[in-house]
VMD Tcl script that draws the C-alpha trace (Angstrom):
set ca {
  {85.74 27.93 92.00}
  {87.05 24.87 90.20}
  {87.91 25.36 86.55}
  {89.03 22.54 84.27}
  {89.74 23.36 80.67}
  {90.99 20.04 79.34}
  {90.38 16.43 80.15}
  {93.13 13.90 79.73}
  {91.94 10.55 78.38}
  {93.60 7.29 77.50}
  {92.65 5.98 74.09}
  {94.08 2.67 72.94}
  {97.08 3.11 75.19}
  {97.87 6.63 73.95}
  {97.44 9.81 75.91}
  {94.88 12.05 74.19}
  {94.13 15.65 75.14}
  {90.39 16.27 74.83}
  {88.60 19.57 75.38}
  {86.48 19.58 78.53}
  {82.81 20.24 77.75}
  {81.67 20.57 81.38}
  {79.97 23.84 82.23}
  {82.29 25.87 84.45}
  {81.24 25.46 88.07}
  {79.09 28.36 89.21}
  {77.97 29.46 85.74}
  {75.05 27.14 85.00}
  {72.48 29.49 86.57}
  {73.84 32.38 84.52}
  {73.67 30.35 81.29}
  {70.11 29.21 82.03}
  {68.94 32.72 82.89}
  {70.51 34.17 79.73}
  {69.01 31.44 77.56}
  {65.54 32.00 79.01}
  {65.86 35.78 78.60}
  {65.51 35.15 74.87}
  {62.38 32.98 75.03}
  {60.60 30.40 77.22}
  {61.92 26.85 76.76}
  {61.78 23.35 78.15}
  {64.81 21.71 79.76}
  {66.03 19.83 76.69}
  {65.75 23.01 74.62}
  {67.78 24.95 77.20}
  {70.56 22.34 77.17}
  {70.59 22.21 73.37}
  {70.66 26.03 73.04}
  {73.61 26.31 75.46}
  {75.50 23.67 73.49}
  {74.65 25.33 70.15}
  {75.49 28.90 71.16}
  {78.74 27.78 72.82}
  {79.56 25.86 69.61}
  {79.88 22.64 71.56}
  {82.19 24.09 74.20}
  {79.62 23.39 76.93}
  {77.41 20.35 77.35}
  {74.91 20.48 80.20}
  {74.45 17.41 82.39}
  {70.68 16.69 82.52}
  {70.74 16.04 86.28}
  {72.58 19.28 86.95}
  {70.16 21.15 84.70}
  {67.08 19.79 86.48}
  {68.53 20.67 89.89}
  {69.40 24.20 88.72}
  {65.94 24.73 87.18}
  {64.24 23.61 90.41}
  {66.51 25.87 92.49}
  {65.86 28.88 90.22}
  {62.11 28.22 90.27}
  {62.09 28.03 94.10}
  {64.06 31.30 94.23}
  {61.37 33.02 92.15}
  {63.63 33.53 89.13}
  {61.59 31.24 86.88}
  {57.96 30.49 86.21}
  {57.11 27.03 84.88}
  {54.08 25.59 83.11}
  {53.36 22.31 81.39}
  {52.82 22.72 77.64}
  {52.98 20.70 74.47}
  {56.25 20.73 72.50}
  {56.56 21.04 68.72}
  {56.57 17.24 68.47}
  {53.35 16.88 70.56}
  {54.97 15.85 73.84}
  {54.24 17.38 77.22}
  {57.15 19.26 78.76}
  {57.65 21.82 81.47}
  {58.42 25.20 79.89}
  {60.36 27.75 81.90}
  {60.26 31.53 81.57}
  {62.13 34.32 83.29}
  {60.39 36.38 85.97}
  {61.19 39.98 86.91}
  {63.31 38.56 89.75}
  {65.08 36.33 87.24}
  {65.89 39.30 84.99}
  {67.39 41.15 87.95}
  {69.38 38.05 88.93}
  {70.64 37.78 85.33}
  {71.87 41.40 85.51}
  {73.66 40.73 88.80}
  {75.26 37.48 87.64}
  {76.31 39.00 84.30}
  {78.05 41.87 86.08}
  {79.75 39.44 88.48}
  {80.87 37.17 85.64}
  {82.25 40.14 83.67}
  {84.19 41.32 86.73}
  {85.66 37.85 87.33}
  {86.48 37.23 83.65}
  {88.25 40.59 83.45}
  {90.30 39.72 86.54}
  {91.29 36.32 85.09}
  {92.26 38.00 81.79}
  {94.48 40.45 83.69}
  {96.14 37.58 85.55}
  {96.76 35.67 82.32}
  {98.40 38.74 80.74}
  {100.61 39.40 83.78}
  {104.32 39.05 83.17}
  {106.81 38.50 85.85}
}
mol new
graphics top color blue
foreach p $ca { graphics top sphere $p radius 0.5 }
foreach p [lrange $ca 0 end-1] q [lrange $ca 1 end] { graphics top cylinder $p $q radius 0.2 }
display resetview
């Protein structure tokens, strides 16, 4: 698992430390499943909700989101149907299936286990 917390950028010749807003590798499915457990949404709504709830910590790459949604739909975790959005545009809305809810439970437990292990390692003193 690759984890990057900060991105180093050069701005007008000066070194600037910028927070990384990439979704942590391996967590996009979990974030999508959790978001859709609250209500059905279209892709743009999912990306916006993840950014809002994370208070801008995570921004979802549209290409990565589409690939993840297709993968989750093929795996039976999501149902999808074309509907009209609030602003009268057609969009594919995704909803969680029973399989998706089970997958969310499994991924949440796995994430909690891993996060706890990382927290222990960060607290370790030598």
